[in-house]
C-alpha positions in Angstrom: 63.2 -30.2 -10.4 66.3 -32.3 -11.2 69.5 -30.6 -12.1 72.3 -32.0 -14.3 75.9 -32.1 -13.1 77.4 -28.6 -13.2 79.1 -28.3 -16.6 81.8 -25.8 -15.3 81.6 -24.0 -18.7 79.4 -23.9 -21.8 76.3 -21.7 -21.2 77.6 -21.2 -17.7 80.0 -18.5 -19.0 77.1 -16.7 -20.6 75.5 -16.8 -17.2 78.6 -15.4 -15.6 78.7 -12.5 -18.1 75.1 -11.5 -17.7 75.3 -11.9 -13.9 78.4 -9.6 -14.0 76.4 -6.9 -15.8 73.4 -7.5 -13.6 75.3 -6.7 -10.5 77.1 -3.8 -12.3 73.7 -2.2 -13.2 71.8 -2.8 -10.0 74.6 -2.2 -7.4 76.4 0.7 -9.2 74.3 3.4 -7.7 73.6 2.0 -4.2 77.3 1.2 -3.6 78.3 4.7 -4.9 75.6 6.3 -2.8 78.3 8.3 -0.9 78.2 10.8 -3.8 74.4 11.2 -3.4 74.8 11.2 0.4 76.6 14.6 0.2 73.9 16.0 -2.1 71.1 14.8 0.2 72.9 16.4 3.2 72.9 19.7 1.5 69.4 19.4 0.0 67.4 18.2 3.0 69.6 19.6 5.8 69.1 16.5 8.0 71.7 15.0 10.4 74.4 12.6 9.2 73.0 9.6 11.0 69.5 10.3 9.7 70.6 10.8 6.1 72.9 7.7 6.3 69.7 5.5 6.6 69.0 6.0 2.9 72.2 4.4 1.7 72.3 1.8 4.5 68.7 0.6 3.7 69.5 0.4 0.0 72.4 -1.9 0.8 70.9 -3.7 3.8 67.2 -4.3 3.1 67.9 -6.7 0.3 70.1 -8.8 2.5 67.6 -8.6 5.4 65.0 -10.1 3.0 67.4 -12.8 1.9 65.3 -15.6 3.3 62.4 -14.3 1.3 64.6 -13.8 -1.8 65.9 -17.3 -1.5 62.3 -18.6 -1.4 61.4 -16.6 -4.5 64.4 -17.9 -6.4 63.7 -21.5 -5.4 60.0 -21.2 -6.2 60.1 -19.2 -9.5 63.6 -19.5 -10.8 66.5 -17.1 -11.3 65.3 -15.7 -14.7 61.8 -14.6 -13.7 63.0 -13.1 -10.5 65.8 -11.2 -12.3 63.4 -9.7 -14.8 60.9 -8.6 -12.1 63.7 -7.2 -10.0 65.0 -5.1 -12.9 61.7 -3.2 -12.9 61.9 -2.7 -9.2 65.5 -1.2 -9.3 64.7 1.0 -12.3 61.4 2.2 -10.8 62.8 2.9 -7.4 65.7 5.0 -8.8 63.3 7.0 -11.0 60.8 7.6 -8.1 63.7 8.9 -6.0 64.2 11.8 -8.4 60.8 13.2 -7.2 61.6 12.8 -3.5 60.2 15.8 -1.5 62.0 14.8 1.7 64.3 12.2 3.3 61.4 10.0 4.4 60.3 9.5 0.8 63.8 8.3 0.0 63.6 5.7 2.7 60.9 4.0 0.7 61.8 4.7 -2.9 65.6 4.4 -2.7 66.1 2.4 0.5 63.4 -0.2 0.3 62.4 -0.6 -3.3 65.9 -0.4 -4.8 67.4 -2.3 -1.9 64.9 -5.2 -2.2 65.4 -5.4 -6.0 69.1 -5.6 -5.5 68.7 -8.3 -2.9 66.6 -10.4 -5.3 69.1 -9.9 -8.1 72.1 -10.8 -5.9 70.4 -14.1 -4.7 69.4 -15.0 -8.3 72.9 -14.4 -9.8 74.8 -16.2 -7.0 72.4 -19.2 -7.0 72.3 -19.8 -10.7 76.1 -19.4 -10.9 76.6 -22.1 -8.2 74.3 -24.4 -10.2 76.5 -24.0 -13.3 79.9 -24.3 -11.7 81.6 -26.7 -9.2 85.3 -27.0 -9.7 85.6 -23.4 -11.0 83.0 -22.0 -8.6 85.4 -19.7 -6.8 86.5 -18.1 -10.1 82.9 -17.8 -11.4 81.7 -16.1 -8.1 84.7 -13.9 -8.2 84.0 -12.7 -11.7 80.3 -12.0 -11.1 80.9 -10.2 -7.8 83.4 -7.9 -9.5 80.4 -6.5 -11.4 79.2 -4.6 -8.3 82.8 -3.3 -7.7 83.2 -2.1 -11.2 79.8 -0.5 -10.9 80.9 1.3 -7.8 84.1 2.6 -9.6 82.2 3.9 -12.6 79.0 5.1 -11.0 80.9 7.2 -8.4 82.4 9.3 -11.2 79.3 9.0 -13.4 76.8 10.2 -10.8 79.1 13.1 -9.9 79.3 14.2 -13.5 75.5 13.7 -14.1 74.8 15.8 -11.0 77.0 18.7 -12.4 75.3 18.5 -15.7 71.6 17.7 -14.9 71.3 18.0 -11.2 70.4 15.4 -8.6 67.0 14.7 -10.1 68.3 14.2 -13.6 71.1 12.0 -12.4 68.6 9.6 -10.7 66.4 9.5 -13.8 69.3 8.6 -16.1 70.7 6.0 -13.7 67.2 4.5 -13.4 66.9 4.3 -17.2 70.3 2.5 -17.4 69.0 -0.1 -14.9 66.4 -1.3 -17.4 69.1 -3.2 -19.2 68.8 -5.7 -16.3 65.8 -7.1 -18.1 67.9 -8.2 -21.1 70.5 -9.7 -18.8 67.9 -11.6 -16.8 66.3 -13.1 -19.9 69.6 -15.0 -20.6 69.7 -16.8 -17.2 68.6 -20.1 -18.6 68.0 -22.6 -15.7 70.1 -25.7 -15.6 67.4 -28.4 -15.8 67.6 -32.0 -16.8 65.7 -32.5 -20.1 66.3 -36.3 -20.1 64.0 -37.0 -17.1 60.3 -37.1 -17.9 58.0 -35.1 -15.6 56.7 -37.1 -12.7 53.2 -38.5 -12.9 50.5 -37.1 -10.7 49.6 -39.0 -7.7 46.0 -40.1 -7.1 45.6 -37.2 -4.7 46.9 -34.7 -7.2 44.5 -36.0 -9.8 41.4 -35.4 -7.7 40.9 -31.7 -8.8 40.8 -32.7 -12.5 38.5 -35.6 -11.9 36.3 -33.5 -9.8 36.2 -30.8 -12.5 35.3 -33.3 -15.2 32.7 -34.9 -13.0 31.2 -31.5 -12.0 30.7 -30.7 -15.7 29.2 -34.1 -16.3 26.8 -33.7 -13.3 25.8 -30.2 -14.5 25.0 -31.6 -18.0 22.9 -34.5 -16.6 20.9 -32.2 -14.4 20.2 -29.8 -17.3 19.0 -32.6 -19.5 16.8 -34.0 -16.7 15.3 -30.5 -16.2 14.5 -30.1 -19.9 12.9 -33.5 -20.2 11.0 -33.0 -17.0 9.7 -29.6 -18.2 8.7 -30.9 -21.6 6.8 -33.9 -20.2 4.9 -31.8 -17.6 3.9 -29.2 -20.2 2.5 -31.8 -22.5 0.5 -33.6 -19.9 -0.8 -30.3 -18.5 -2.0 -29.3 -22.0 -3.9 -32.6 -22.6 -5.2 -33.5 -19.2 -5.2 -30.7 -16.6 -6.5 -32.6 -13.6 -3.8 -35.2 -13.8 -1.0 -32.6 -14.3 0.0 -32.3 -10.7 0.0 -36.1 -10.1 2.0 -36.9 -13.2 4.5 -34.2 -12.3 5.2 -35.7 -8.9 5.4 -39.2 -10.4 7.9 -38.0 -13.1 10.1 -36.4 -10.5 10.3 -39.6 -8.6 11.3 -41.6 -11.7 13.9 -39.1 -12.8 15.4 -38.8 -9.3 15.8 -42.5 -9.2 17.7 -42.4 -12.5 20.1 -39.8 -11.0 20.6 -41.4 -7.6 23.8 -43.2 -8.6 25.3 -40.0 -10.1 24.7 -38.1 -6.9 26.3 -40.9 -4.8 29.4 -40.7 -7.0 29.3 -36.9 -6.6 29.3 -37.2 -2.8 32.2 -39.6 -3.1 34.2 -37.1 -5.1 33.4 -34.3 -2.6 34.9 -36.5 0.1 38.0 -37.1 -2.0 38.3 -33.4 -2.6 38.0 -32.7 1.1 40.7 -35.2 1.8 42.9 -33.7 -0.8 42.6 -30.2 0.8 43.5 -31.7 4.2 46.5 -33.5 2.8 47.6 -30.4 1.0 47.4 -28.3 4.2 49.2 -31.0 6.1 52.0 -31.1 3.5 52.4 -27.3 3.6 52.6 -27.3 7.3 55.2 -30.1 7.2 57.3 -28.1 4.8 57.1 -25.2 7.2 58.2 -27.4 10.1 61.0 -28.9 8.0 62.3 -25.4 7.2 62.7 -24.5 10.9 64.1 -28.0 11.7 66.7 -27.5 9.0 67.5 -24.1 10.4 68.1 -25.5 13.8 70.4 -28.2 12.3 72.4 -25.5 10.6 73.0 -23.6 13.8 74.2 -26.8 15.5 77.2 -26.5 13.1 79.7 -24.5 15.2 81.4 -22.9 12.3 78.1 -21.8 10.8 77.0 -20.2 14.1 80.3 -18.3 14.3 80.0 -17.3 10.6 76.7 -15.5 11.2 78.2 -13.5 14.1 81.3 -12.6 12.1 79.3 -11.4 9.1 77.0 -9.3 11.3 79.9 -7.6 13.0 81.9 -7.2 9.8 79.1 -5.4 8.1 78.4 -3.1 11.1 82.1 -2.0 11.0 83.3 -2.6 7.5 80.5 -1.2 5.4 80.5 2.5 6.6 83.7 3.6 4.8 82.2 2.9 1.4 79.4 5.2 2.2 81.0 7.9 4.4 84.6 8.1 3.1 83.9 11.2 1.0 82.4 12.9 4.0 85.4 11.8 6.1 87.7 13.6 3.7 85.5 16.7 3.7 85.5 16.7 7.5 89.3 16.5 7.5 89.4 19.7 5.5 91.3 18.1 2.6 91.8 20.5 -0.3 89.6 19.5 -3.3 92.6 20.2 -5.6 94.3 17.2 -4.1 91.6 14.9 -5.3 92.9 12.9 -8.2 90.1 10.3 -8.0 87.1 10.0 -5.7 87.8 7.8 -2.7 84.7 5.8 -3.4 86.1 5.0 -6.9 89.3 3.7 -5.3 87.3 1.5 -3.0 85.3 0.2 -5.9 88.2 -0.7 -8.2 90.2 -2.3 -5.4 87.2 -4.3 -4.3 87.0 -5.7 -7.9 90.7 -6.6 -7.7 90.2 -8.2 -4.3 87.1 -10.2 -5.4 88.9 -11.6 -8.4 92.1 -12.3 -6.6 90.5 -14.0 -3.6 88.1 -15.9 -5.8 91.1 -17.4 -7.8 92.9 -18.2 -4.5 89.8 -20.1 -3.2 90.0 -22.5 -6.1 93.5 -23.8 -5.0 93.2 -27.0 -3.0 96.0 -26.0 -0.7 94.2 -22.8 0.4 91.8 -23.1 3.4 89.1 -20.6 2.4 87.9 -20.2 5.9 91.3 -19.1 7.2 91.6 -16.9 4.2 88.3 -15.2 5.0 89.3 -14.8 8.7 92.6 -13.1 7.6 90.6 -10.6 5.6 88.5 -9.8 8.6 91.4 -9.2 10.9 93.2 -7.0 8.4 90.0 -5.0 7.9 89.8 -4.3 11.6 93.4 -3.0 11.7 92.8 -0.7 8.6 89.6 0.7 10.3 91.7 1.6 13.4 94.1 3.5 11.2 91.5 5.8 9.6 91.4 8.4 12.4 95.2 8.9 11.9 94.8 9.6 8.2 94.9 13.4 7.7 95.8 13.7 4.0 94.3 12.6 0.7 97.2 10.2 0.1 96.8 8.3 3.3 93.0 8.1 2.9 93.4 6.9 -0.6 95.8 4.1 0.5 93.4 3.0 3.3 90.5 3.1 0.9 92.4 0.8 -1.5 93.3 -1.6 1.4 89.7 -1.6 2.7 88.4 -2.1 -0.9 90.6 -5.1 -1.5 89.7 -6.7 1.8 86.0 -6.1 1.2 86.5 -8.3 -1.9 86.1 -11.3 0.6 82.4 -11.2 -0.5 83.4 -13.2 -3.5 84.6 -16.2 -1.3 81.8 -15.9 1.2 79.3 -18.1 -0.9 82.2 -20.5 -1.4 82.8 -20.7 2.4 79.1 -21.2 3.0 78.9 -24.0 0.4 81.9 -25.8 1.9 80.4 -25.4 5.4 76.9 -26.7 4.8 76.9 -28.3 1.4 75.4 -27.3 -2.0 72.1 -28.8 -1.0 71.6 -26.3 1.8 73.3 -23.4 0.1 70.2 -21.4 -0.7 68.8 -21.9 2.8 72.0 -21.2 4.7 73.0 -18.3 2.5 69.6 -16.6 2.9 70.0 -16.8 6.7 73.6 -15.4 6.6 72.6 -12.6 4.2 69.8 -11.6 6.6 72.4 -10.9 9.3 74.7 -9.2 6.8 71.8 -6.9 5.8 71.2 -6.1 9.5 74.8 -5.1 9.8 74.7 -3.0 6.6 71.5 -1.3 7.8 72.9 -0.4 11.3 76.6 0.4 10.4 76.4 3.8 8.6 73.7 5.3 10.9 75.7 4.3 14.0 78.8 5.9 12.6 76.7 9.0 11.6 75.3 9.2 15.1 78.8 9.0 16.6 79.7 12.0 14.5 76.5 13.9 15.5 77.4 13.3 19.2 81.1 13.9 19.1 81.5 16.1 15.9 84.4 13.8 14.8 84.8 10.3 13.2 87.6 9.0 15.4 85.4 7.3 18.0 83.1 5.9 15.3 85.9 4.1 13.4 87.5 2.8 16.6 84.1 1.2 17.3 83.9 -0.2 13.8 87.4 -1.7 14.0 86.6 -3.4 17.3 83.5 -5.0 15.8 85.3 -6.5 12.9 88.2 -7.7 15.0 85.8 -9.4 17.4 84.0 -11.2 14.6 87.2 -12.4 13.1 88.6 -13.8 16.4 85.3 -15.6 17.1 85.3 -17.2 13.7 89.0 -18.2 14.0 88.3 -19.7 17.4 85.4 -21.8 16.0 87.6 -23.0 13.1 90.6 -24.2 15.1 91.3 -28.0 14.5 91.3 -28.8 18.2 87.7 -27.6 18.6 86.7 -29.6 15.6 88.3 -32.7 17.1 86.4 -32.2 20.4 83.1 -31.7 18.5 83.6 -34.9 16.4 84.3 -36.9 19.5 81.3 -35.6 21.4 78.7 -35.8 18.7 78.2 -36.5 15.0 77.1 -33.7 12.7 73.8 -34.1 10.8 73.8 -35.4 7.2 75.1 -33.0 4.6 76.6 -30.8 7.3 80.4 -30.8 7.6 83.0 -29.4 9.9 85.2 -27.1 8.1 88.4 -29.0 8.8 87.2 -31.7 6.4 85.3 -29.6 3.9 88.0 -27.0 3.3 90.3 -29.6 1.9 87.9 -30.4 -0.9 
């Protein structure tokens, strides 16, 4: 498939709008799962760590499956994947309304909904990067705010639906809303070049069609020979019975000599078909080897290697507040009358502001997006260390807003990845990085929940979370220092289409 040059506009803005609503509809409930988390704690009576697996799986399983999601988008395109994933998200949410226990939710809400969200996220990010180049940071910032606005609205919406219709009715209604993803996905028109004619088939690719035509021809010849042979034998047997057997043998020899050339050609085609299968298997195996070779090349890039460690540690420590902040407030015995807005809603709206702001900053040439990303990591670690000292709604609300804004660095993460490895390897590299992000998302909330089950307080858990994020930020900063890039450039050259960030960030 040959793509045109990114138009940085036109139908690309339609893609941005539908991608925004796609992330709004699919991520609204999983990101606002903190409201459902409290209901599941009361309904099933399980521990905090065990119950937290539902929300962590919903947000992490799609990222864990990012390599598979990337392959699906590359093979089938963003539009078919988005439509199929819409059914997955809606079906998983509706199935969750009939959950008899927490283990059923692991499958219906955690895996089915989470995998659907992962497919949709990969599809929206990939097709947006295809449509935009110079304005890519703005476009990614706009579509990524969809999930944040969804978090803001769904936190209040799900609480209101639970009060009116109960937990089961809430999940059914939210699942029905998710069906609108199908309409959004249908508008994700791929950016293909219509000027280039489709490539002609090679001789090997044409073998199956030739074999099929010849097979039909061979079948017709054999049927005609059988009919002639039968008619001739019947006539001779009726007129002269003693000579029937002898004539039959003679007739078979004559007819077989007529068909000898056809059978030789048939054998030749069988050999060609066998060679085609061997070459096809060899080509598939070569693609598999190329995938792992490209993966090794990516990890030879020092910045990329540090980036995957940073995203893993960031999600282990930075994701739990969006899931557990409501329970943190309840554990601190904060009066419900002081609640002017759910803490999760504050995180959601500030995440939207952060994504848009950071996305716009990433488009300025004088901004080094890697250093900008590192700054958000370090500030997130400091904010996590401050959570145990927050004992009022006001302080928790301020920290929620700060954490939400800094979590908006998700909008520049695809931008950082593109500038690090190049647009040609974006899908491959982004799938690998999202796998580690999903691993962090899946482990973070249960770890924090287990800390609470062991210590009966959240202080130790958030100290651990802050340490993880700070460690990841310092490692990435160390890898991005210009002195290290200079040493690397002197010792060895990077593979083609792989850039040190010192050079790429200035583009």
